[in-house]
PyMOL CGO cylinders between C-alpha atoms (Angstrom):
from pymol import cmd
from pymol.cgo import CYLINDER

trace = [
    CYLINDER, -303.97, -13.00, 14.66, -304.85, -11.85, 18.18, 0.3, 1, 1, 1, 1, 1, 1,
    CYLINDER, -304.85, -11.85, 18.18, -301.46, -10.18, 18.65, 0.3, 1, 1, 1, 1, 1, 1,
    CYLINDER, -301.46, -10.18, 18.65, -301.73, -8.46, 15.26, 0.3, 1, 1, 1, 1, 1, 1,
    CYLINDER, -301.73, -8.46, 15.26, -305.16, -7.01, 16.16, 0.3, 1, 1, 1, 1, 1, 1,
    CYLINDER, -305.16, -7.01, 16.16, -303.93, -5.78, 19.52, 0.3, 1, 1, 1, 1, 1, 1,
    CYLINDER, -303.93, -5.78, 19.52, -300.88, -4.12, 17.97, 0.3, 1, 1, 1, 1, 1, 1,
    CYLINDER, -300.88, -4.12, 17.97, -303.09, -2.47, 15.35, 0.3, 1, 1, 1, 1, 1, 1,
    CYLINDER, -303.09, -2.47, 15.35, -305.45, -1.30, 18.10, 0.3, 1, 1, 1, 1, 1, 1,
    CYLINDER, -305.45, -1.30, 18.10, -302.51, 0.20, 19.96, 0.3, 1, 1, 1, 1, 1, 1,
    CYLINDER, -302.51, 0.20, 19.96, -301.33, 2.03, 16.83, 0.3, 1, 1, 1, 1, 1, 1,
    CYLINDER, -301.33, 2.03, 16.83, -304.81, 3.48, 16.23, 0.3, 1, 1, 1, 1, 1, 1,
    CYLINDER, -304.81, 3.48, 16.23, -305.15, 4.57, 19.86, 0.3, 1, 1, 1, 1, 1, 1,
    CYLINDER, -305.15, 4.57, 19.86, -301.79, 6.38, 19.81, 0.3, 1, 1, 1, 1, 1, 1,
    CYLINDER, -301.79, 6.38, 19.81, -302.80, 7.97, 16.49, 0.3, 1, 1, 1, 1, 1, 1,
    CYLINDER, -302.80, 7.97, 16.49, -306.10, 9.25, 17.89, 0.3, 1, 1, 1, 1, 1, 1,
    CYLINDER, -306.10, 9.25, 17.89, -304.36, 10.69, 20.95, 0.3, 1, 1, 1, 1, 1, 1,
    CYLINDER, -304.36, 10.69, 20.95, -301.71, 12.40, 18.82, 0.3, 1, 1, 1, 1, 1, 1,
    CYLINDER, -301.71, 12.40, 18.82, -304.17, 13.93, 16.37, 0.3, 1, 1, 1, 1, 1, 1,
    CYLINDER, -304.17, 13.93, 16.37, -306.45, 15.19, 19.14, 0.3, 1, 1, 1, 1, 1, 1,
    CYLINDER, -306.45, 15.19, 19.14, -303.52, 16.81, 20.93, 0.3, 1, 1, 1, 1, 1, 1,
    CYLINDER, -303.52, 16.81, 20.93, -302.41, 18.52, 17.70, 0.3, 1, 1, 1, 1, 1, 1,
    CYLINDER, -302.41, 18.52, 17.70, -305.76, 20.27, 17.32, 0.3, 1, 1, 1, 1, 1, 1,
    CYLINDER, -305.76, 20.27, 17.32, -306.16, 23.71, 18.83, 0.3, 1, 1, 1, 1, 1, 1,
    CYLINDER, -306.16, 23.71, 18.83, -308.97, 24.54, 21.21, 0.3, 1, 1, 1, 1, 1, 1,
    CYLINDER, -308.97, 24.54, 21.21, -312.22, 25.79, 19.75, 0.3, 1, 1, 1, 1, 1, 1,
    CYLINDER, -312.22, 25.79, 19.75, -313.13, 28.03, 22.69, 0.3, 1, 1, 1, 1, 1, 1,
    CYLINDER, -313.13, 28.03, 22.69, -311.77, 29.26, 26.01, 0.3, 1, 1, 1, 1, 1, 1,
    CYLINDER, -311.77, 29.26, 26.01, -313.48, 29.16, 29.36, 0.3, 1, 1, 1, 1, 1, 1,
    CYLINDER, -313.48, 29.16, 29.36, -317.09, 28.53, 30.31, 0.3, 1, 1, 1, 1, 1, 1,
    CYLINDER, -317.09, 28.53, 30.31, -318.49, 31.39, 28.23, 0.3, 1, 1, 1, 1, 1, 1,
    CYLINDER, -318.49, 31.39, 28.23, -316.84, 29.98, 25.13, 0.3, 1, 1, 1, 1, 1, 1,
    CYLINDER, -316.84, 29.98, 25.13, -318.19, 26.53, 25.88, 0.3, 1, 1, 1, 1, 1, 1,
    CYLINDER, -318.19, 26.53, 25.88, -321.76, 27.80, 25.95, 0.3, 1, 1, 1, 1, 1, 1,
    CYLINDER, -321.76, 27.80, 25.95, -321.63, 29.91, 22.80, 0.3, 1, 1, 1, 1, 1, 1,
    CYLINDER, -321.63, 29.91, 22.80, -318.98, 27.87, 21.00, 0.3, 1, 1, 1, 1, 1, 1,
    CYLINDER, -318.98, 27.87, 21.00, -321.09, 24.72, 20.93, 0.3, 1, 1, 1, 1, 1, 1,
    CYLINDER, -321.09, 24.72, 20.93, -323.99, 26.49, 19.26, 0.3, 1, 1, 1, 1, 1, 1,
    CYLINDER, -323.99, 26.49, 19.26, -321.74, 28.07, 16.65, 0.3, 1, 1, 1, 1, 1, 1,
    CYLINDER, -321.74, 28.07, 16.65, -320.15, 24.74, 15.84, 0.3, 1, 1, 1, 1, 1, 1,
    CYLINDER, -320.15, 24.74, 15.84, -323.54, 23.01, 15.72, 0.3, 1, 1, 1, 1, 1, 1,
    CYLINDER, -323.54, 23.01, 15.72, -325.10, 25.47, 13.29, 0.3, 1, 1, 1, 1, 1, 1,
    CYLINDER, -325.10, 25.47, 13.29, -322.00, 25.82, 11.12, 0.3, 1, 1, 1, 1, 1, 1,
    CYLINDER, -322.00, 25.82, 11.12, -321.08, 29.45, 11.82, 0.3, 1, 1, 1, 1, 1, 1,
    CYLINDER, -321.08, 29.45, 11.82, -317.42, 28.56, 12.16, 0.3, 1, 1, 1, 1, 1, 1,
    CYLINDER, -317.42, 28.56, 12.16, -315.82, 26.86, 9.19, 0.3, 1, 1, 1, 1, 1, 1,
    CYLINDER, -315.82, 26.86, 9.19, -312.68, 24.80, 9.59, 0.3, 1, 1, 1, 1, 1, 1,
    CYLINDER, -312.68, 24.80, 9.59, -309.96, 25.64, 7.09, 0.3, 1, 1, 1, 1, 1, 1,
    CYLINDER, -309.96, 25.64, 7.09, -306.62, 24.14, 6.17, 0.3, 1, 1, 1, 1, 1, 1,
    CYLINDER, -306.62, 24.14, 6.17, -304.86, 22.12, 8.81, 0.3, 1, 1, 1, 1, 1, 1,
    CYLINDER, -304.86, 22.12, 8.81, -307.83, 22.17, 11.20, 0.3, 1, 1, 1, 1, 1, 1,
    CYLINDER, -307.83, 22.17, 11.20, -310.04, 20.53, 8.58, 0.3, 1, 1, 1, 1, 1, 1,
    CYLINDER, -310.04, 20.53, 8.58, -307.43, 17.88, 7.81, 0.3, 1, 1, 1, 1, 1, 1,
    CYLINDER, -307.43, 17.88, 7.81, -306.91, 17.08, 11.50, 0.3, 1, 1, 1, 1, 1, 1,
    CYLINDER, -306.91, 17.08, 11.50, -310.67, 16.88, 12.04, 0.3, 1, 1, 1, 1, 1, 1,
    CYLINDER, -310.67, 16.88, 12.04, -311.09, 14.40, 9.19, 0.3, 1, 1, 1, 1, 1, 1,
    CYLINDER, -311.09, 14.40, 9.19, -308.11, 12.32, 10.33, 0.3, 1, 1, 1, 1, 1, 1,
    CYLINDER, -308.11, 12.32, 10.33, -309.59, 12.23, 13.84, 0.3, 1, 1, 1, 1, 1, 1,
    CYLINDER, -309.59, 12.23, 13.84, -312.90, 10.91, 12.49, 0.3, 1, 1, 1, 1, 1, 1,
    CYLINDER, -312.90, 10.91, 12.49, -311.20, 8.21, 10.40, 0.3, 1, 1, 1, 1, 1, 1,
    CYLINDER, -311.20, 8.21, 10.40, -308.89, 7.10, 13.20, 0.3, 1, 1, 1, 1, 1, 1,
    CYLINDER, -308.89, 7.10, 13.20, -311.76, 7.10, 15.70, 0.3, 1, 1, 1, 1, 1, 1,
    CYLINDER, -311.76, 7.10, 15.70, -313.89, 4.86, 13.50, 0.3, 1, 1, 1, 1, 1, 1,
    CYLINDER, -313.89, 4.86, 13.50, -310.94, 2.55, 12.86, 0.3, 1, 1, 1, 1, 1, 1,
    CYLINDER, -310.94, 2.55, 12.86, -310.21, 2.40, 16.59, 0.3, 1, 1, 1, 1, 1, 1,
    CYLINDER, -310.21, 2.40, 16.59, -313.77, 1.37, 17.43, 0.3, 1, 1, 1, 1, 1, 1,
    CYLINDER, -313.77, 1.37, 17.43, -313.89, -1.23, 14.67, 0.3, 1, 1, 1, 1, 1, 1,
    CYLINDER, -313.89, -1.23, 14.67, -310.56, -2.71, 15.78, 0.3, 1, 1, 1, 1, 1, 1,
    CYLINDER, -310.56, -2.71, 15.78, -311.69, -2.74, 19.43, 0.3, 1, 1, 1, 1, 1, 1,
    CYLINDER, -311.69, -2.74, 19.43, -314.85, -4.64, 18.51, 0.3, 1, 1, 1, 1, 1, 1,
    CYLINDER, -314.85, -4.64, 18.51, -312.94, -7.07, 16.29, 0.3, 1, 1, 1, 1, 1, 1,
    CYLINDER, -312.94, -7.07, 16.29, -310.26, -7.70, 18.92, 0.3, 1, 1, 1, 1, 1, 1,
    CYLINDER, -310.26, -7.70, 18.92, -312.91, -8.35, 21.57, 0.3, 1, 1, 1, 1, 1, 1,
    CYLINDER, -312.91, -8.35, 21.57, -315.00, -10.60, 19.34, 0.3, 1, 1, 1, 1, 1, 1,
    CYLINDER, -315.00, -10.60, 19.34, -312.09, -12.70, 18.11, 0.3, 1, 1, 1, 1, 1, 1,
    CYLINDER, -312.09, -12.70, 18.11, -310.40, -13.19, 21.48, 0.3, 1, 1, 1, 1, 1, 1,
    CYLINDER, -310.40, -13.19, 21.48, -313.49, -14.59, 23.19, 0.3, 1, 1, 1, 1, 1, 1,
]
cmd.load_cgo(trace, "trace")
């Protein structure tokens, strides 16, 4: 069971890394970081198509990664 959880954790971690690297940058430079955060926070920029799909996959894989990390830690101790 421990080996299965660790393999699953490894698969989720590689998945998160891959999906994050597939996403394109939201802003460029320091000026974009200052204004880009506010636009993203207040919903001025809407994600469409592939960006929206990658964002949702990232959220799902991130949650699964954290759950698997907690389970693997709890069950191995």
